[in-house]
C-alpha positions in Angstrom: -31.5 -64.7 209.3 -30.1 -68.0 210.2 -26.5 -68.1 210.5 -25.4 -71.2 208.1 -23.0 -74.0 209.4 -21.1 -73.7 206.1 -18.7 -76.8 206.5 -21.8 -79.1 207.5 -23.7 -77.8 204.4 -20.8 -78.5 202.2 -20.4 -81.9 203.1 -23.9 -82.4 202.4 -24.4 -80.5 199.2 -25.2 -83.0 196.6 -26.8 -80.4 193.7 -27.2 -81.9 190.4 -26.1 -79.9 187.3 -27.7 -80.8 183.8 -25.2 -80.2 180.6 -27.3 -81.1 177.8 -25.8 -83.1 175.0 -28.5 -83.1 172.5 -32.4 -83.7 172.8 -32.4 -87.0 174.0 -29.2 -87.3 176.2 -28.0 -85.6 179.3 -25.2 -85.8 181.2 -24.9 -85.3 185.1 -22.6 -83.9 186.9 -22.3 -84.2 190.9 -21.4 -80.8 192.9 -19.8 -81.9 196.2 -17.9 -78.8 196.9 -18.7 -75.1 197.9 -17.0 -71.4 197.4 -18.0 -69.1 200.2 -16.3 -66.0 202.2 -14.5 -67.1 205.1 -15.5 -64.6 207.4 -19.2 -65.7 206.8 -18.7 -69.1 208.8 -19.0 -66.7 212.0 -20.9 -63.8 210.8 -22.8 -62.6 208.1 -21.3 -59.0 208.5 -18.4 -57.0 209.8 -18.4 -53.4 211.1 -15.4 -51.3 210.0 -14.4 -48.0 211.4 -13.8 -45.7 208.6 -11.6 -42.3 209.0 -13.4 -39.6 207.4 -10.3 -38.0 206.1 -8.0 -40.4 204.5 -8.4 -43.8 202.3 -8.5 -47.3 204.7 -8.1 -50.8 203.2 -9.8 -53.8 204.5 -9.9 -57.5 203.1 -12.2 -60.5 202.9 -11.2 -64.0 201.8 -13.0 -66.5 199.4 -12.4 -70.1 199.9 -13.7 -73.6 199.1 -14.7 -76.4 201.4 -12.2 -78.5 200.0 -9.3 -77.9 197.5 -10.1 -79.4 193.8 -7.7 -80.7 190.9 -8.7 -77.6 188.8 -8.7 -73.9 189.3 -11.8 -72.1 190.6 -12.5 -68.9 189.2 -15.4 -66.5 190.7 -16.3 -63.1 190.3 -17.1 -60.6 193.0 -20.4 -58.5 192.8 -22.5 -56.2 194.5 -25.6 -57.6 196.6 -27.9 -55.1 197.4 -30.5 -57.7 197.8 -28.4 -59.0 200.7 -28.0 -55.5 202.3 -31.7 -55.0 202.3 -32.6 -58.3 204.2 -30.1 -57.3 206.7 -31.2 -54.2 206.9 -34.7 -55.6 207.6 -33.5 -58.4 210.0 -31.5 -56.2 212.0 -33.6 -52.9 212.2 -30.6 -51.1 210.4 -30.3 -48.3 207.8 -27.5 -48.8 206.0 -27.2 -47.4 202.3 -25.3 -48.9 199.5 -21.9 -47.2 199.3 -21.7 -45.3 196.2 -19.4 -46.9 193.5 -16.9 -43.8 193.5 -16.1 -44.3 196.9 -14.8 -47.9 196.7 -12.2 -50.1 194.6 -11.5 -53.8 194.6 -10.6 -56.5 192.2 -13.4 -58.0 191.1 -11.9 -61.7 190.0 -10.9 -64.3 192.2 -8.8 -67.2 191.3 -8.5 -70.3 193.7 -5.9 -72.7 192.2 -5.6 -76.2 191.8 -4.7 -78.0 194.8 -5.8 -74.9 197.4 -8.5 -74.0 199.4 -7.8 -70.2 199.9 -7.7 -67.4 197.3 -5.8 -64.5 197.6 -7.4 -61.9 200.1 -9.6 -59.5 198.2 -8.7 -55.7 199.2 -11.1 -53.3 199.5 -10.2 -49.3 199.5 -12.4 -47.2 201.0 -12.1 -43.4 199.9 -13.2 -40.7 202.4 -17.0 -39.7 201.7 -19.1 -37.3 203.4 -22.2 -38.1 205.8 -23.5 -34.8 206.7 -26.9 -35.7 207.6 -25.8 -39.2 209.2 -25.6 -41.3 206.4 -24.5 -44.9 206.9 -22.9 -46.6 204.2 -21.9 -50.7 203.7 -20.5 -52.7 201.0 -22.5 -56.3 200.1 -20.6 -58.3 198.0 -21.3 -61.9 196.7 -19.2 -64.5 195.3 -20.4 -65.6 191.5 -18.8 -68.8 190.2 -17.6 -68.2 186.5 -15.2 -71.5 185.9 -15.4 -74.8 188.3 -17.4 -77.3 189.6 -18.5 -75.5 192.8 -21.6 -73.7 194.2 -22.2 -71.0 196.9 -24.3 -71.9 199.7 -26.9 -69.5 200.6 -26.1 -66.7 202.3 -22.5 -67.8 202.6 -21.4 -66.4 199.7 -22.4 -62.9 200.6 -20.7 -60.5 202.9 -21.5 -57.3 204.2 -18.9 -54.5 205.3 -20.2 -52.3 207.2 -19.0 -48.5 207.4 -19.2 -46.8 210.1 -17.4 -42.9 210.7 -16.7 -42.2 214.2 -18.7 -39.1 215.3 -16.2 -36.5 215.9 -17.5 -32.9 217.2 -17.4 -30.0 219.1 -19.5 -29.8 222.5 -20.8 -27.0 224.5 -20.0 -26.9 228.3 -23.4 -25.6 230.3 -24.0 -24.3 233.9 -26.8 -22.9 235.3 -27.0 -19.4 233.5 -26.8 -21.4 229.9 -30.4 -22.7 229.8 -31.2 -23.7 226.3 -35.0 -23.8 224.9 -36.9 -23.5 221.6 -38.8 -20.7 220.8 -41.2 -20.2 224.0 -44.0 -18.4 221.7 -44.2 -21.3 219.2 -45.7 -24.2 220.9 -45.5 -27.4 218.6 -48.6 -29.3 219.5 -46.9 -32.5 218.8 -49.1 -35.3 220.0 -48.1 -38.8 219.9 -48.7 -42.2 221.5 -45.0 -43.0 221.3 -41.5 -41.1 222.0 -38.1 -41.5 222.4 -35.5 -39.0 223.8 -31.8 -39.9 223.7 -28.4 -38.2 223.5 -24.9 -38.3 225.2 -24.7 -36.8 228.6 -21.5 -35.7 230.9 -21.5 -33.7 234.5 -18.6 -33.0 236.2 -19.9 -33.5 239.4 -23.1 -34.1 241.6 -22.7 -31.3 244.0 -26.9 -31.1 244.6 -30.0 -32.8 244.1 -32.5 -31.6 241.2 -29.9 -30.7 238.5 -32.3 -31.1 235.5 -31.1 -31.9 232.2 -33.8 -32.2 230.0 -37.2 -30.8 230.1 -39.9 -31.4 227.3 -43.7 -32.5 227.1 -46.9 -30.3 227.6 -49.9 -30.3 229.5 -50.0 -33.2 231.8 -47.3 -35.5 229.9 -44.3 -33.5 231.3 -41.0 -35.0 230.7 -38.6 -33.9 233.4 -35.2 -35.6 233.6 -33.1 -34.5 236.7 -29.9 -35.9 238.6 -30.6 -36.6 242.4 -33.7 -36.2 244.2 -34.2 -35.4 248.1 -34.2 -39.1 248.6 -32.0 -40.7 246.0 -28.7 -40.3 245.6 -27.6 -37.0 243.6 -25.9 -39.2 240.8 -29.1 -41.0 240.0 -30.8 -40.1 237.0 -34.7 -39.3 238.0 -37.4 -39.4 235.1 -40.5 -37.7 235.9 -43.2 -38.4 233.0 -47.4 -39.1 232.7 -47.7 -38.4 236.7 -44.8 -41.0 237.8 -41.5 -41.1 237.9 -38.5 -43.5 238.4 -35.0 -43.4 239.0 -32.1 -45.3 237.1 -30.2 -48.0 239.1 -26.9 -46.8 237.3 -25.2 -44.2 239.8 -23.5 -41.8 237.1 -19.9 -41.0 237.5 -18.2 -37.5 236.9 -16.6 -36.6 233.9 -17.4 -39.8 232.1 -19.9 -39.7 229.3 -23.1 -41.4 229.1 -25.6 -42.2 226.5 -28.8 -41.7 228.0 -32.5 -43.1 226.1 -35.7 -42.7 227.3 -38.6 -44.6 225.3 -41.9 -44.6 226.0 -44.5 -47.1 224.1 -48.4 -46.9 223.3 -48.7 -49.4 226.5 -47.5 -46.5 228.8 -44.4 -47.9 229.5 -41.0 -45.9 230.1 -38.1 -47.7 229.7 -34.6 -46.2 230.5 -31.0 -47.6 228.9 -27.8 -46.3 229.5 -25.2 -46.8 227.0 -27.3 -49.0 224.8 -28.5 -51.5 228.1 -31.7 -51.4 229.8 -31.7 -50.0 233.3 -35.4 -49.7 234.5 -38.7 -49.6 233.5 -41.6 -47.8 234.6 -45.5 -48.6 234.0 -47.3 -45.0 233.7 -51.1 -44.2 233.5 -50.4 -44.2 229.7 -52.2 -42.6 227.1 -51.0 -40.1 224.6 -48.1 -37.6 225.2 -48.1 -33.8 224.1 -44.9 -32.3 223.2 -44.4 -28.3 223.2 -41.1 -27.3 223.7 -37.7 -28.7 224.2 -35.5 -27.3 227.4 -31.9 -28.4 228.6 -30.3 -27.3 232.1 -33.3 -25.8 233.4 -33.3 -25.9 237.1 -31.6 -22.4 237.8 -29.5 -22.0 241.1 -29.8 -25.6 241.7 -27.7 -26.3 238.6 -24.3 -26.2 240.3 -22.3 -28.4 237.7 -21.2 -27.9 234.2 -22.8 -30.4 231.8 -21.7 -31.3 228.5 -24.1 -32.7 225.8 -24.1 -33.9 222.4 -26.8 -35.5 219.6 -29.9 -34.7 221.3 -32.7 -36.5 219.7 -36.2 -36.5 220.1 -38.4 -39.2 218.3 -42.3 -39.4 218.1 -41.6 -43.6 217.9 -40.6 -45.7 220.7 -36.9 -47.2 219.3 -35.9 -50.6 219.8 -33.2 -51.5 221.7 -31.4 -53.0 218.4 -31.9 -49.3 217.3 -30.9 -47.7 220.0 -27.3 -49.9 220.4 -26.9 -49.8 216.5 -26.8 -45.8 216.5 -25.6 -44.6 219.7 -22.1 -43.6 218.1 -23.3 -42.3 215.0 -25.5 -39.3 213.7 -29.0 -39.9 212.3 -30.7 -38.6 209.2 -32.0 -35.7 209.4 -34.5 -36.0 207.3 -36.3 -39.1 209.2 -39.8 -38.0 209.2 -40.0 -39.3 212.8 -37.9 -37.0 214.4 -39.9 -34.0 215.8 -36.2 -32.8 216.6 -32.8 -33.1 216.2 -30.2 -30.9 217.9 -26.5 -32.0 217.4 -24.9 -29.4 219.3 -21.8 -29.4 217.2 -21.9 -25.4 216.0 -18.5 -25.0 218.0 -19.2 -21.4 218.6 -22.4 -18.8 219.7 -24.9 -20.0 221.6 -27.7 -21.5 219.1 -28.2 -24.9 218.8 -29.4 -26.0 215.5 -32.7 -28.1 214.7 -30.8 -30.3 212.2 -34.7 -31.4 211.1 -36.8 -29.8 209.0 -39.2 -28.6 211.7 -37.0 -25.7 212.7 -36.9 -26.0 216.3 -33.7 -24.4 217.4 -32.7 -24.1 220.9 -31.0 -20.5 222.3 -28.5 -20.8 225.4 -28.5 -18.1 227.9 -25.2 -16.5 228.7 -22.1 -17.5 227.3 -19.8 -20.6 227.6 -17.2 -22.5 226.2 -16.8 -25.4 223.9 -15.1 -28.7 224.2 -13.5 -29.5 220.5 -12.9 -33.0 218.7 -15.1 -35.0 221.4 -14.6 -38.4 219.9 -17.8 -40.9 220.3 -16.9 -44.6 219.1 -17.0 -48.0 220.7 
């Protein structure tokens, strides 16, 4: 979508409103003013971080391009079509916030001689999002009284409501290798895939500290920190008969979001914290996924690794999708997910697959859990 230069368009606006006074007569009145959301002059949407445990209030303001000599009245209405257009343009998947979770004054008055209305306050009540639901509130200005109109997109605005991701995470060492059931092969064959998740290491004592091992015959996806000829804090990705190392050198005790994508042309791209790091051209061809293993290099794994929100997709996520969703849970019923391990159980050694596929992972030994780790911008 193109962002509108509201002031310029308001000055140029010469729309004609026809008021019929009889079969043969018409009175033409020129409208040379406009009402719009002040915040829409710079963006069509605003991200709001909401607390999952208490209500919060935010506000936006309606205004005129220039004051009038009479009052202008408008109504605030929900605009789901604008939200659908936003989702399509930005490759997002926001749902309309259910009405019971939000209250606001639907009436707006801009008094004669003034350009600004009193700010419209929206009170958001706590809501549950167990499956990674992301909600939004799209609102539109509908003029009910006054010689003004709204201009294109400027009369609509979206409040994007995002709950911070807060969860327990496992603290894994060499004895805690986790894997899906080795006796049940997935036989997932796909021309595209994405593997993403949050990772933190407490050090890089040695090479070949493997954090992910997936794939199948001839199409392994083996991801490790270090190799004999590269820094131990560089991430190496081996897949489709090729390998590539990240430019990014990881720091100890720091969380990183790692996303690996593979497309139908055979390109592997690595994203660190949503930013492209390196790209590799492989031989290409379909990949066969049969398993998922984490912390797999045995005695070579000499540091503690924490992980969260591990997701394996059978599509190539776009840079926008990676960046938009890395701080939030995903929808567990997304048909493009081959496996989704939130790793938020907080106890035990079972990591549940949140998808209907039932590909749970079981870790060896015992380990501690870190509580209330928060992932947000």
